[in-house]
TIFI-85825 format. One record per residue (C-alpha): residue number from 1; x, y negated, z negated. Coordinates in pm, whole numbers, plus 50000, padded with zeros to 5 digits. Example, Ala and Ser with C-alpha at 12.3 -4.5 7.8 and 13.67 -1.06 7.14 Angstrom:
+-----+-------+-------+-------+
!   k !     x !     y !     z !
+-----+-------+-------+-------+
!   1 ! 51230 ! 50450 ! 49220 !
!   2 ! 51367 ! 50106 ! 49286 !
+-----+-------+-------+-------+
This chain:
+-----+-------+-------+-------+
!   k !     x !     y !     z !
+-----+-------+-------+-------+
!   1 ! 83663 ! 96422 ! 07362 !
!   2 ! 83660 ! 96096 ! 07168 !
!   3 ! 83425 ! 96084 ! 06869 !
!   4 ! 83356 ! 95780 ! 06651 !
!   5 ! 83165 ! 95828 ! 06324 !
!   6 ! 83026 ! 95539 ! 06120 !
!   7 ! 82894 ! 95551 ! 05765 !
!   8 ! 83013 ! 95583 ! 05410 !
!   9 ! 83017 ! 95387 ! 05090 !
!  10 ! 82891 ! 95689 ! 04899 !
!  11 ! 82972 ! 96059 ! 04909 !
!  12 ! 82620 ! 96132 ! 05033 !
!  13 ! 82698 ! 95966 ! 05365 !
!  14 ! 83071 ! 96031 ! 05380 !
!  15 ! 83107 ! 96400 ! 05294 !
!  16 ! 82872 ! 96526 ! 05569 !
!  17 ! 83073 ! 96314 ! 05813 !
!  18 ! 83396 ! 96462 ! 05678 !
!  19 ! 83257 ! 96815 ! 05719 !
!  20 ! 83184 ! 96740 ! 06086 !
!  21 ! 83527 ! 96584 ! 06146 !
!  22 ! 83712 ! 96872 ! 05978 !
!  23 ! 83529 ! 97126 ! 06193 !
!  24 ! 83585 ! 96919 ! 06508 !
!  25 ! 83957 ! 96911 ! 06432 !
!  26 ! 83960 ! 97287 ! 06380 !
!  27 ! 83764 ! 97379 ! 06691 !
!  28 ! 83885 ! 97111 ! 06929 !
!  29 ! 84243 ! 97027 ! 06845 !
!  30 ! 84266 ! 96772 ! 07128 !
!  31 ! 83963 ! 96575 ! 07009 !
!  32 ! 84031 ! 96214 ! 06912 !
!  33 ! 83851 ! 96116 ! 06593 !
!  34 ! 83786 ! 95777 ! 06435 !
!  35 ! 83581 ! 95660 ! 06141 !
!  36 ! 83422 ! 95323 ! 06064 !
!  37 ! 83366 ! 95257 ! 05694 !
!  38 ! 83427 ! 95003 ! 05420 !
!  39 ! 83745 ! 94915 ! 05233 !
!  40 ! 83577 ! 94977 ! 04897 !
!  41 ! 83391 ! 95301 ! 04975 !
!  42 ! 83495 ! 95658 ! 04900 !
!  43 ! 83616 ! 95691 ! 05260 !
!  44 ! 83897 ! 95440 ! 05195 !
!  45 ! 84033 ! 95669 ! 04921 !
!  46 ! 83992 ! 96003 ! 05101 !
!  47 ! 84077 ! 95935 ! 05467 !
!  48 ! 84446 ! 95842 ! 05421 !
!  49 ! 84507 ! 96215 ! 05359 !
!  50 ! 84363 ! 96293 ! 05706 !
!  51 ! 84619 ! 96159 ! 05956 !
!  52 ! 84420 ! 96300 ! 06249 !
!  53 ! 84134 ! 96057 ! 06175 !
!  54 ! 84185 ! 95690 ! 06260 !
!  55 ! 84016 ! 95478 ! 05994 !
!  56 ! 83865 ! 95142 ! 06092 !
!  57 ! 83744 ! 94943 ! 05788 !
!  58 ! 83488 ! 94670 ! 05855 !
!  59 ! 83295 ! 94417 ! 05649 !
!  60 ! 82948 ! 94528 ! 05545 !
!  61 ! 82681 ! 94428 ! 05297 !
!  62 ! 82339 ! 94587 ! 05242 !
!  63 ! 82002 ! 94416 ! 05218 !
!  64 ! 81834 ! 94397 ! 04877 !
!  65 ! 81466 ! 94341 ! 04811 !
!  66 ! 81389 ! 94023 ! 04621 !
!  67 ! 81732 ! 93865 ! 04674 !
!  68 ! 81694 ! 93618 ! 04966 !
!  69 ! 82033 ! 93450 ! 04916 !
!  70 ! 82215 ! 93784 ! 04909 !
!  71 ! 82024 ! 93892 ! 05219 !
!  72 ! 82123 ! 93574 ! 05400 !
!  73 ! 82483 ! 93655 ! 05312 !
!  74 ! 82429 ! 94011 ! 05437 !
!  75 ! 82308 ! 93880 ! 05774 !
!  76 ! 82617 ! 93660 ! 05806 !
!  77 ! 82836 ! 93959 ! 05724 !
!  78 ! 82645 ! 94160 ! 05986 !
!  79 ! 82754 ! 93913 ! 06255 !
!  80 ! 83115 ! 93966 ! 06151 !
!  81 ! 83063 ! 94344 ! 06145 !
!  82 ! 82917 ! 94340 ! 06497 !
!  83 ! 83223 ! 94157 ! 06628 !
!  84 ! 83455 ! 94396 ! 06442 !
!  85 ! 83265 ! 94697 ! 06575 !
!  86 ! 83277 ! 94563 ! 06931 !
!  87 ! 83656 ! 94532 ! 06903 !
!  88 ! 83675 ! 94891 ! 06772 !
!  89 ! 83462 ! 95023 ! 07060 !
!  90 ! 83682 ! 94846 ! 07314 !
!  91 ! 83995 ! 94981 ! 07144 !
!  92 ! 83888 ! 95341 ! 07081 !
!  93 ! 83651 ! 95392 ! 07378 !
!  94 ! 83439 ! 95668 ! 07218 !
!  95 ! 83229 ! 95910 ! 07422 !
!  96 ! 82996 ! 95972 ! 07128 !
!  97 ! 82913 ! 95745 ! 06832 !
!  98 ! 82758 ! 95914 ! 06530 !
!  99 ! 82582 ! 95716 ! 06259 !
! 100 ! 82566 ! 95896 ! 05924 !
! 101 ! 82339 ! 95643 ! 05756 !
! 102 ! 82399 ! 95343 ! 05536 !
! 103 ! 82433 ! 94980 ! 05641 !
! 104 ! 82795 ! 95022 ! 05754 !
! 105 ! 82681 ! 95253 ! 06036 !
! 106 ! 82438 ! 95001 ! 06186 !
! 107 ! 82667 ! 94770 ! 06393 !
! 108 ! 82862 ! 95038 ! 06584 !
! 109 ! 82559 ! 95256 ! 06661 !
! 110 ! 82348 ! 94961 ! 06773 !
! 111 ! 82625 ! 94828 ! 06999 !
! 112 ! 82690 ! 95172 ! 07144 !
! 113 ! 82320 ! 95211 ! 07224 !
! 114 ! 82300 ! 94871 ! 07390 !
! 115 ! 82624 ! 94911 ! 07587 !
! 116 ! 82566 ! 95264 ! 07718 !
! 117 ! 82486 ! 95128 ! 08066 !
! 118 ! 82825 ! 94957 ! 08073 !
! 119 ! 83037 ! 95218 ! 07894 !
! 120 ! 83008 ! 95599 ! 07919 !
! 121 ! 82897 ! 95646 ! 07558 !
! 122 ! 82614 ! 95832 ! 07383 !
! 123 ! 82478 ! 95765 ! 07035 !
! 124 ! 82331 ! 95988 ! 06767 !
! 125 ! 82226 ! 95941 ! 06404 !
! 126 ! 82200 ! 96195 ! 06123 !
! 127 ! 81950 ! 96159 ! 05838 !
! 128 ! 82047 ! 96356 ! 05527 !
! 129 ! 81741 ! 96279 ! 05314 !
! 130 ! 81383 ! 96401 ! 05330 !
! 131 ! 81273 ! 96038 ! 05368 !
! 132 ! 81466 ! 95827 ! 05618 !
! 133 ! 81671 ! 95527 ! 05515 !
! 134 ! 81614 ! 95178 ! 05657 !
! 135 ! 81924 ! 95182 ! 05881 !
! 136 ! 81827 ! 95507 ! 06052 !
! 137 ! 81465 ! 95402 ! 06090 !
! 138 ! 81579 ! 95084 ! 06267 !
! 139 ! 81825 ! 95267 ! 06492 !
! 140 ! 81606 ! 95565 ! 06585 !
! 141 ! 81434 ! 95409 ! 06891 !
! 142 ! 81769 ! 95318 ! 07048 !
! 143 ! 81986 ! 95630 ! 07005 !
! 144 ! 81998 ! 95934 ! 07232 !
! 145 ! 81932 ! 96183 ! 06951 !
! 146 ! 81816 ! 96186 ! 06590 !
! 147 ! 81941 ! 96477 ! 06378 !
! 148 ! 81761 ! 96554 ! 06052 !
! 149 ! 81814 ! 96783 ! 05755 !
! 150 ! 81448 ! 96863 ! 05682 !
! 151 ! 81173 ! 96959 ! 05929 !
! 152 ! 80933 ! 96724 ! 05748 !
! 153 ! 81153 ! 96427 ! 05835 !
! 154 ! 81079 ! 96457 ! 06207 !
! 155 ! 80738 ! 96299 ! 06142 !
! 156 ! 80908 ! 95975 ! 06034 !
! 157 ! 81096 ! 95925 ! 06362 !
! 158 ! 80794 ! 95884 ! 06588 !
! 159 ! 80980 ! 95645 ! 06820 !
! 160 ! 81287 ! 95863 ! 06865 !
! 161 ! 81368 ! 95996 ! 07212 !
! 162 ! 81461 ! 96336 ! 07075 !
! 163 ! 81471 ! 96475 ! 06722 !
! 164 ! 81660 ! 96792 ! 06626 !
! 165 ! 81655 ! 96972 ! 06290 !
! 166 ! 82016 ! 97066 ! 06214 !
! 167 ! 82039 ! 97067 ! 05835 !
! 168 ! 82297 ! 96874 ! 05637 !
! 169 ! 82662 ! 96971 ! 05696 !
! 170 ! 82884 ! 97063 ! 05402 !
! 171 ! 83258 ! 97111 ! 05382 !
! 172 ! 83376 ! 97464 ! 05449 !
! 173 ! 83548 ! 97485 ! 05111 !
! 174 ! 83206 ! 97532 ! 04946 !
! 175 ! 83154 ! 97854 ! 05140 !
! 176 ! 83510 ! 97984 ! 05101 !
! 177 ! 83581 ! 97923 ! 04731 !
! 178 ! 83549 ! 98233 ! 04510 !
! 179 ! 83563 ! 98290 ! 04135 !
! 180 ! 83897 ! 98403 ! 03998 !
! 181 ! 84089 ! 98395 ! 03673 !
! 182 ! 84328 ! 98146 ! 03834 !
! 183 ! 84037 ! 97914 ! 03915 !
! 184 ! 83899 ! 97930 ! 03560 !
! 185 ! 84250 ! 97852 ! 03435 !
! 186 ! 84280 ! 97557 ! 03676 !
! 187 ! 83977 ! 97391 ! 03512 !
! 188 ! 84069 ! 97498 ! 03155 !
! 189 ! 83760 ! 97718 ! 03143 !
! 190 ! 83695 ! 98060 ! 02986 !
! 191 ! 83590 ! 98335 ! 03228 !
! 192 ! 83396 ! 98509 ! 02949 !
! 193 ! 83155 ! 98217 ! 02912 !
! 194 ! 82880 ! 98105 ! 03146 !
! 195 ! 82964 ! 97774 ! 03310 !
! 196 ! 82732 ! 97476 ! 03350 !
! 197 ! 82853 ! 97217 ! 03601 !
! 198 ! 82716 ! 96868 ! 03528 !
! 199 ! 82776 ! 96582 ! 03772 !
! 200 ! 82600 ! 96280 ! 03916 !
! 201 ! 82734 ! 96246 ! 04270 !
! 202 ! 83041 ! 96061 ! 04394 !
! 203 ! 82983 ! 95763 ! 04163 !
! 204 ! 82880 ! 95972 ! 03865 !
! 205 ! 82581 ! 95921 ! 03637 !
! 206 ! 82596 ! 95737 ! 03305 !
! 207 ! 82267 ! 95902 ! 03205 !
! 208 ! 82394 ! 96257 ! 03260 !
! 209 ! 82720 ! 96181 ! 03079 !
! 210 ! 82522 ! 96032 ! 02789 !
! 211 ! 82292 ! 96336 ! 02784 !
! 212 ! 82590 ! 96571 ! 02749 !
! 213 ! 82742 ! 96361 ! 02471 !
! 214 ! 82411 ! 96347 ! 02282 !
! 215 ! 82383 ! 96726 ! 02314 !
! 216 ! 82744 ! 96796 ! 02216 !
! 217 ! 82663 ! 96944 ! 01873 !
! 218 ! 82417 ! 97198 ! 02014 !
! 219 ! 82649 ! 97280 ! 02304 !
! 220 ! 82932 ! 97342 ! 02058 !
! 221 ! 82713 ! 97585 ! 01862 !
! 222 ! 82648 ! 97801 ! 02170 !
! 223 ! 82978 ! 97985 ! 02214 !
! 224 ! 82847 ! 98172 ! 02517 !
! 225 ! 82842 ! 97866 ! 02742 !
! 226 ! 83080 ! 97594 ! 02855 !
! 227 ! 83018 ! 97266 ! 03034 !
! 228 ! 83229 ! 97117 ! 03311 !
! 229 ! 83134 ! 96749 ! 03306 !
! 230 ! 83232 ! 96530 ! 03603 !
! 231 ! 83188 ! 96168 ! 03497 !
! 232 ! 83270 ! 95986 ! 03821 !
! 233 ! 83310 ! 95612 ! 03769 !
! 234 ! 83055 ! 95595 ! 03488 !
! 235 ! 83287 ! 95620 ! 03189 !
! 236 ! 83638 ! 95636 ! 03057 !
! 237 ! 83752 ! 95997 ! 03086 !
! 238 ! 83992 ! 95980 ! 02793 !
! 239 ! 83740 ! 95804 ! 02565 !
! 240 ! 83485 ! 96077 ! 02633 !
! 241 ! 83745 ! 96345 ! 02564 !
! 242 ! 83837 ! 96176 ! 02237 !
! 243 ! 83472 ! 96165 ! 02128 !
! 244 ! 83434 ! 96537 ! 02199 !
! 245 ! 83762 ! 96616 ! 02025 !
! 246 ! 83666 ! 96421 ! 01712 !
! 247 ! 83335 ! 96610 ! 01702 !
! 248 ! 83518 ! 96942 ! 01728 !
! 249 ! 83363 ! 97031 ! 02064 !
! 250 ! 83586 ! 97273 ! 02251 !
! 251 ! 83350 ! 97405 ! 02518 !
! 252 ! 83305 ! 97083 ! 02719 !
! 253 ! 83571 ! 97008 ! 02981 !
! 254 ! 83577 ! 96654 ! 03122 !
! 255 ! 83698 ! 96548 ! 03466 !
! 256 ! 83661 ! 96204 ! 03619 !
! 257 ! 83667 ! 96341 ! 03972 !
! 258 ! 83719 ! 96678 ! 04142 !
! 259 ! 83859 ! 96665 ! 04495 !
! 260 ! 83784 ! 97032 ! 04569 !
! 261 ! 83429 ! 97042 ! 04441 !
! 262 ! 83366 ! 97375 ! 04613 !
! 263 ! 83591 ! 97538 ! 04353 !
! 264 ! 83381 ! 97397 ! 04069 !
! 265 ! 83067 ! 97524 ! 04243 !
! 266 ! 83219 ! 97873 ! 04267 !
! 267 ! 83250 ! 97888 ! 03888 !
! 268 ! 82906 ! 97743 ! 03811 !
! 269 ! 82630 ! 97968 ! 03674 !
! 270 ! 82401 ! 97665 ! 03659 !
! 271 ! 82427 ! 97320 ! 03813 !
! 272 ! 82285 ! 97009 ! 03648 !
! 273 ! 82288 ! 96713 ! 03884 !
! 274 ! 82115 ! 96429 ! 04058 !
! 275 ! 81927 ! 96508 ! 04380 !
! 276 ! 82122 ! 96339 ! 04657 !
! 277 ! 82080 ! 96508 ! 04995 !
! 278 ! 82441 ! 96622 ! 05023 !
! 279 ! 82439 ! 96763 ! 04669 !
! 280 ! 82127 ! 96965 ! 04751 !
! 281 ! 82280 ! 97092 ! 05075 !
! 282 ! 82582 ! 97212 ! 04877 !
! 283 ! 82365 ! 97373 ! 04607 !
! 284 ! 82145 ! 97561 ! 04854 !
! 285 ! 82427 ! 97667 ! 05086 !
! 286 ! 82601 ! 97820 ! 04783 !
! 287 ! 82277 ! 97966 ! 04647 !
! 288 ! 82311 ! 97810 ! 04302 !
! 289 ! 82028 ! 97768 ! 04048 !
! 290 ! 81992 ! 97403 ! 03954 !
! 291 ! 81838 ! 97168 ! 03702 !
! 292 ! 81781 ! 96849 ! 03898 !
! 293 ! 81735 ! 96507 ! 03739 !
! 294 ! 81664 ! 96274 ! 04035 !
! 295 ! 81786 ! 95917 ! 04011 !
! 296 ! 81481 ! 95690 ! 03996 !
! 297 ! 81671 ! 95396 ! 04145 !
! 298 ! 81731 ! 95562 ! 04482 !
! 299 ! 81581 ! 95375 ! 04778 !
! 300 ! 81222 ! 95478 ! 04858 !
! 301 ! 81241 ! 95739 ! 04582 !
! 302 ! 81428 ! 95965 ! 04822 !
! 303 ! 81596 ! 96172 ! 04549 !
! 304 ! 81258 ! 96278 ! 04409 !
! 305 ! 81137 ! 96363 ! 04759 !
! 306 ! 81454 ! 96562 ! 04828 !
! 307 ! 81417 ! 96755 ! 04503 !
! 308 ! 81049 ! 96831 ! 04556 !
! 309 ! 81134 ! 97012 ! 04879 !
! 310 ! 81332 ! 97257 ! 04663 !
! 311 ! 81077 ! 97262 ! 04382 !
! 312 ! 80797 ! 97359 ! 04621 !
! 313 ! 81003 ! 97665 ! 04719 !
! 314 ! 81085 ! 97744 ! 04353 !
! 315 ! 81454 ! 97682 ! 04420 !
! 316 ! 81519 ! 97444 ! 04130 !
! 317 ! 81387 ! 97306 ! 03802 !
! 318 ! 81301 ! 96936 ! 03790 !
! 319 ! 81332 ! 96708 ! 03488 !
! 320 ! 81299 ! 96335 ! 03434 !
! 321 ! 81590 ! 96132 ! 03301 !
! 322 ! 81382 ! 96024 ! 03002 !
! 323 ! 81308 ! 96388 ! 02924 !
! 324 ! 81672 ! 96496 ! 02905 !
! 325 ! 81765 ! 96195 ! 02693 !
! 326 ! 81475 ! 96232 ! 02449 !
! 327 ! 81427 ! 96610 ! 02431 !
! 328 ! 81790 ! 96707 ! 02473 !
! 329 ! 81983 ! 96850 ! 02766 !
! 330 ! 82116 ! 97143 ! 02563 !
! 331 ! 81770 ! 97287 ! 02505 !
! 332 ! 81683 ! 97275 ! 02875 !
! 333 ! 82012 ! 97443 ! 02966 !
! 334 ! 81964 ! 97715 ! 02705 !
! 335 ! 81608 ! 97782 ! 02821 !
! 336 ! 81722 ! 97828 ! 03180 !
! 337 ! 82025 ! 98044 ! 03101 !
! 338 ! 81826 ! 98267 ! 02864 !
! 339 ! 81572 ! 98357 ! 03135 !
! 340 ! 81789 ! 98571 ! 03362 !
! 341 ! 81501 ! 98680 ! 03585 !
! 342 ! 81400 ! 98320 ! 03658 !
! 343 ! 81761 ! 98214 ! 03708 !
! 344 ! 81808 ! 98492 ! 03965 !
! 345 ! 81488 ! 98389 ! 04142 !
! 346 ! 81600 ! 98026 ! 04161 !
! 347 ! 81936 ! 98134 ! 04304 !
! 348 ! 81777 ! 98356 ! 04571 !
! 349 ! 81531 ! 98087 ! 04677 !
! 350 ! 81808 ! 97829 ! 04681 !
! 351 ! 82022 ! 98044 ! 04910 !
! 352 ! 81721 ! 98107 ! 05136 !
! 353 ! 81686 ! 97730 ! 05188 !
! 354 ! 82057 ! 97685 ! 05252 !
! 355 ! 82160 ! 97587 ! 05604 !
! 356 ! 82514 ! 97714 ! 05633 !
! 357 ! 82515 ! 97664 ! 06010 !
! 358 ! 82435 ! 97292 ! 05991 !
! 359 ! 82784 ! 97182 ! 06091 !
! 360 ! 82787 ! 97416 ! 06391 !
! 361 ! 82444 ! 97289 ! 06498 !
! 362 ! 82558 ! 96928 ! 06481 !
! 363 ! 82876 ! 97006 ! 06673 !
! 364 ! 82667 ! 97166 ! 06946 !
! 365 ! 82457 ! 96849 ! 06980 !
! 366 ! 82769 ! 96629 ! 06981 !
! 367 ! 82938 ! 96840 ! 07249 !
! 368 ! 82629 ! 96820 ! 07471 !
! 369 ! 82622 ! 96440 ! 07436 !
! 370 ! 82992 ! 96417 ! 07518 !
! 371 ! 82933 ! 96612 ! 07840 !
! 372 ! 82651 ! 96373 ! 07930 !
! 373 ! 82881 ! 96076 ! 07873 !
! 374 ! 83138 ! 96220 ! 08115 !
! 375 ! 82888 ! 96275 ! 08397 !
+-----+-------+-------+-------+
């Protein structure tokens, strides 16, 4: 079986793809795997440690509303990307092409859909968000299957040949990691304190980092809690540590990036984060209570729509970015941690929404398409 996955740029697109590829490697050791992404995306940093996955970087540039010159450039880049993707298809000869969203997935999936009468190939796309992105909306009439994370999303793909609700796949490490003294020690945390994990996705969030720094005095006063802050690319890790050190704050641990995020989740009593689809899949699969601060700049407001799916099921608390910056993040955290009954209810509802079998469901759909391609 030869599987080609396209997508990336951000962890929201890449990590679900990685979860699928890791499970494919585990279950089908003879499967040939390849990935199309960008040279500057997170995939370019992570995939070199996966020798079983052939990485094909291509040129890609997204469209932006209100920027006609940049969009003209994006169309020229698209022509280059189509030629690059055609060369990759001829070289790798995939049986199934999977688009995980984002503009980098468009050329390969479109070509695979158009060339299926010439080559024995099937195409499928996966939509992680409650509201579909532009790339997947454009591709949906052409592909053999559309896989979605939320039942509500099926209404968007009215022109799709077949839509299947699979959930959003997460890496197995999130389900396997367990609390231990060794794990607390690894992150320089105290097992006697309750842990709040704060992060803003693969690129980080300047607003969440700023909110923690503004709240540092109140956090320092509460000796029963500790914060594990993951800054991503939004700030200088050492500068933030120095600011906390100068203020005498000992219960905030700063990391720029955590490769094994499942371990950090295992230690978290509360998660404070943005509301990207992959983050929410990880939160619900682990059954964690969460304070979500959706990023207002996400396309089509998809982070708010993702988060409201959880809020409607009382599986999270929602707050606006302005609220945490003006009213203080520490107060919101203390309010949530002090109400044990509500925290337990959020955790139970979160776990109920979790789709731990999402990866297996997607693999089942991929395997069926591969059989079709061989017939």
